[in-house]
C-alpha positions as CSV (number, residue, x, y, z in Angstrom):
1,M,59.6,42.5,-16.4
2,A,56.4,44.0,-17.7
3,N,52.7,43.5,-17.1
4,G,49.6,42.8,-19.3
5,F,47.0,45.1,-20.8
6,S,46.9,48.3,-18.7
7,L,48.2,46.6,-15.5
8,T,51.1,48.1,-13.6
9,R,54.3,46.8,-12.1
10,D,52.6,46.5,-8.6
11,D,50.0,44.0,-9.9
12,G,51.3,40.5,-9.3
13,L,54.9,41.2,-10.5
14,P,56.5,41.7,-7.1
15,A,56.0,38.1,-6.0
16,F,57.8,36.8,-9.1
17,A,60.5,39.5,-8.8
18,E,61.3,38.5,-5.2
19,R,61.6,34.8,-6.2
20,F,64.0,35.7,-9.1
21,A,66.0,37.9,-6.8
22,G,66.2,35.0,-4.4
23,I,68.3,33.0,-6.8
24,G,70.6,35.9,-7.7
25,V,68.8,37.3,-10.7
26,T,68.3,41.1,-10.7
27,A,64.6,41.7,-11.4
28,F,63.6,45.1,-12.9
29,A,59.9,45.7,-13.2
30,F,58.6,48.8,-15.0
31,D,55.4,50.5,-16.1
32,F,54.9,51.4,-19.8
33,R,54.5,55.0,-20.7
34,Y,51.1,56.6,-19.9
35,L,50.4,53.9,-17.2
36,G,51.0,53.6,-13.5
37,A,54.1,55.4,-12.2
38,S,55.4,56.2,-15.7
39,S,54.9,59.6,-17.2
40,G,53.4,60.7,-20.5
41,E,50.1,62.0,-21.9
42,P,47.4,61.1,-22.7
43,R,47.0,58.9,-19.7
44,Q,45.9,55.3,-20.1
45,L,46.9,55.1,-23.8
46,V,47.8,51.5,-24.7
47,D,50.0,51.3,-27.8
48,P,51.8,48.0,-28.4
49,A,54.4,49.6,-30.7
50,L,55.3,52.2,-28.1
51,Q,55.3,49.6,-25.3
52,C,57.7,47.4,-27.3
53,A,60.0,50.5,-27.6
54,D,59.7,51.0,-23.8
55,F,60.6,47.3,-23.3
56,R,63.7,47.8,-25.5
57,A,64.6,50.9,-23.5
58,A,64.3,48.9,-20.2
59,V,66.6,46.3,-21.6
60,S,69.2,49.0,-22.5
61,F,68.8,50.4,-19.0
62,A,69.3,47.0,-17.4
63,R,72.5,46.4,-19.4
64,E,74.0,49.5,-17.8
65,L,73.3,48.5,-14.2
66,E,76.3,47.8,-12.0
67,G,76.8,44.1,-11.5
68,V,74.6,43.0,-14.4
69,D,76.1,41.0,-17.2
70,P,74.8,42.8,-20.4
71,D,74.7,39.5,-22.2
72,A,72.7,37.7,-19.5
73,I,69.5,39.6,-19.9
74,A,66.1,37.9,-20.0
75,V,62.7,39.5,-20.9
76,W,59.6,38.5,-19.0
77,G,56.0,39.4,-19.8
78,F,52.5,38.5,-18.8
79,S,49.6,38.5,-21.3
80,G,50.0,41.4,-23.6
81,A,53.5,42.0,-22.4
82,G,54.2,38.4,-23.0
83,G,53.7,39.2,-26.7
84,H,55.9,42.2,-26.3
85,A,58.7,40.1,-24.8
86,I,58.6,37.8,-27.9
87,Y,58.8,40.8,-30.2
88,V,61.8,42.2,-28.2
89,A,63.6,38.9,-28.1
90,A,63.0,38.5,-31.9
91,G,64.7,41.8,-32.6
92,D,67.6,41.6,-30.1
93,Q,70.0,38.6,-30.6
94,R,71.8,39.5,-27.3
95,I,68.8,38.5,-25.2
96,A,69.7,35.4,-23.3
97,A,66.2,34.1,-22.5
98,A,62.5,35.1,-22.7
99,V,59.6,34.1,-20.5
100,A,55.9,34.6,-21.6
101,L,53.1,33.9,-19.1
102,C,49.7,33.3,-20.8
103,P,50.8,35.5,-23.7
104,M,48.6,37.3,-26.2
105,T,50.3,36.4,-29.4
106,D,47.7,37.2,-32.1
107,L,45.4,40.2,-32.0
108,I,43.3,38.9,-34.9
109,A,42.5,35.7,-32.9
110,L,41.8,37.8,-29.8
111,M,39.4,40.0,-31.7
112,L,37.4,37.0,-33.0
113,G,36.5,36.3,-29.4
114,I,35.2,39.8,-28.7
115,P,31.4,40.2,-28.9
116,V,30.4,41.9,-32.2
117,R,28.5,44.7,-30.5
118,N,31.6,45.6,-28.5
119,L,33.8,45.6,-31.6
120,L,31.4,48.0,-33.3
121,R,31.4,50.3,-30.3
122,L,35.2,50.1,-30.1
123,A,35.4,51.1,-33.8
124,V,33.0,54.1,-33.2
125,D,35.0,55.2,-30.2
126,T,38.3,54.9,-32.1
127,F,36.9,57.0,-34.9
128,R,35.7,59.7,-32.3
129,N,39.2,59.9,-30.9
130,A,40.9,60.0,-34.3
131,S,38.6,62.8,-35.4
132,G,39.4,64.9,-32.3
133,R,36.2,64.3,-30.4
134,G,38.0,62.5,-27.7
135,P,39.9,61.4,-25.8
136,L,37.2,59.0,-24.8
137,Q,38.2,56.3,-22.3
138,I,36.3,53.0,-21.8
139,P,36.6,50.3,-19.1
140,V,39.5,47.9,-19.4
141,V,37.5,45.1,-17.9
142,G,33.9,44.3,-17.0
143,P,31.5,41.4,-16.4
144,P,30.2,39.4,-19.4
145,G,27.7,41.3,-21.4
146,S,29.1,44.7,-20.5
147,Y,31.0,47.2,-22.7
148,A,34.7,46.9,-21.9
149,G,37.9,45.8,-23.6
150,L,37.8,42.5,-21.7
151,T,34.6,40.8,-20.7
152,Q,35.5,37.1,-20.4
153,P,34.2,35.5,-17.1
154,E,37.7,35.4,-15.5
155,A,38.6,38.9,-16.5
156,L,37.1,41.1,-13.9
157,P,37.7,38.8,-10.9
158,G,41.3,38.2,-12.2
159,F,42.1,41.9,-12.4
160,E,40.7,42.4,-8.9
161,A,42.6,39.4,-7.5
162,I,46.1,40.5,-8.6
163,R,45.8,44.2,-8.1
164,G,48.5,45.3,-5.6
165,D,47.9,47.3,-2.5
166,R,49.9,50.2,-3.9
167,S,48.7,49.8,-7.4
168,L,48.1,52.8,-9.7
169,W,46.0,50.7,-12.1
170,R,42.9,52.4,-13.4
171,N,40.0,50.6,-15.1
172,E,40.0,52.7,-18.2
173,F,42.0,53.0,-21.4
174,L,42.0,55.0,-24.6
175,P,40.4,52.9,-27.3
176,P,42.2,51.2,-29.0
177,S,45.3,52.6,-30.7
178,F,46.6,49.0,-30.9
179,L,44.2,48.3,-33.8
180,K,46.1,50.7,-36.1
181,A,48.4,47.9,-37.1
182,P,48.3,44.1,-37.0
183,Y,49.8,42.8,-33.7
184,R,50.9,39.2,-34.2
185,P,54.0,38.1,-32.1
186,V,53.3,34.6,-33.4
187,R,54.6,35.7,-36.8
188,V,58.0,36.6,-35.4
189,A,58.5,33.7,-33.1
190,N,60.8,32.0,-35.6
191,R,63.3,34.9,-35.1
192,V,63.6,34.3,-31.4
193,R,67.0,32.7,-31.2
194,C,67.2,32.5,-27.4
195,P,65.5,30.0,-25.2
196,L,61.8,30.9,-24.9
197,L,59.6,29.6,-22.1
198,V,55.8,29.9,-22.7
199,C,53.6,29.1,-19.7
200,L,50.0,28.4,-20.6
201,G,46.8,27.9,-18.7
202,D,44.5,25.0,-19.6
203,R,41.5,27.1,-18.3
204,D,42.6,30.4,-19.9
205,H,39.7,31.9,-21.9
206,M,41.5,35.2,-22.7
207,A,44.7,34.5,-24.5
208,P,44.1,32.6,-27.7
209,R,45.5,29.2,-27.1
210,R,46.1,28.0,-30.6
211,A,48.2,31.1,-31.4
212,A,50.3,30.6,-28.2
213,E,50.9,26.9,-29.1
214,R,52.0,27.9,-32.6
215,T,54.3,30.4,-31.1
216,V,56.1,27.8,-29.1
217,K,56.4,25.5,-32.1
218,R,57.8,28.3,-34.3
219,A,60.4,29.3,-31.8
220,P,63.7,27.5,-32.5
221,H,64.3,26.9,-28.8
222,G,60.7,27.1,-27.5
223,E,59.7,25.3,-24.3
224,R,56.1,24.8,-23.3
225,R,54.6,24.4,-19.8
226,A,50.8,24.0,-19.2
227,Y,49.0,24.3,-15.9
228,P,45.4,23.8,-14.7
229,I,44.9,27.5,-14.3
230,D,43.0,30.4,-15.9
231,H,44.5,33.5,-17.3
232,F,45.4,34.9,-13.9
233,G,46.1,31.7,-12.1
234,G,49.8,32.0,-12.4
235,F,49.7,34.8,-9.8
236,L,47.5,33.0,-7.3
237,G,48.0,30.1,-4.7
238,G,49.2,26.8,-6.0
239,G,49.3,28.1,-9.6
240,F,51.9,30.7,-8.6
241,D,54.0,28.1,-6.8
242,R,54.1,25.8,-9.9
243,V,54.6,28.5,-12.4
244,V,57.3,30.4,-10.6
245,S,59.2,27.2,-9.8
246,D,59.4,26.3,-13.5
247,Q,60.5,29.8,-14.3
248,V,63.1,29.9,-11.6
249,E,64.5,26.6,-13.0
250,F,64.4,28.0,-16.6
251,L,66.2,31.2,-15.6
252,S,68.8,29.3,-13.5
253,R,69.5,27.1,-16.5
254,H,69.9,29.9,-19.1
255,L,70.9,33.0,-17.2
256,L,73.0,31.9,-14.3
257,V,75.1,29.6,-16.5
258,V,75.8,32.4,-18.9
259,R,76.8,34.7,-16.1
260,A,79.0,32.1,-14.5
261,Q,80.8,31.4,-17.8
262,R,81.5,35.1,-18.3
263,W,82.4,35.9,-14.7
């Protein structure tokens, strides 16, 4: 299990992990390199390619755990990590199931929603870092009209709402190494051979909806669930109850059956 852009394993994930563990699914949540409790320098660097490599390493680690069926592994991700989960599942035919909560599946579509002035400043800061004048860190999230990576109305209150008591999350990141190559999980969804559950928010103004819908349609075994929630609503109140119930049912159907057949 991995979290979204700059978030850590203590931000919203424990509640899901506890529910999964309650049905007999081993839940392993981790921080990407440079973030939270993980090591690495420079701190707060967000690089999707490296994060996908970390996700694959986490899968390999989980397969070696005692009592875990190596062929009954699922990948779970929120927001940006939802896109990573799709990439990992597309490249590993042993993955038994994948879950993406409000996934970011097309960086190009996401950039089209960023204010032009912020895109220009991000480009300048990226150049400064690449030319050795950095590292220059900018806010991950801020109110509408501010300079930050995410400024949608739900962004700042959402980050604040799901931040855990022991969280090591910091509202800063190195801009933006993820722009060095196109990041489009939607383009590889057709290679995801395992069952894929995509949970969407009808009030989500952060994850590009059309790209997420195309992702479900392109996946050979895609399943779609939609809820009256914003980008972070799956972690909160009744939204959490509905989302986690559907995910528990999905994992029971695709993981526990596989494990029972093998064991």
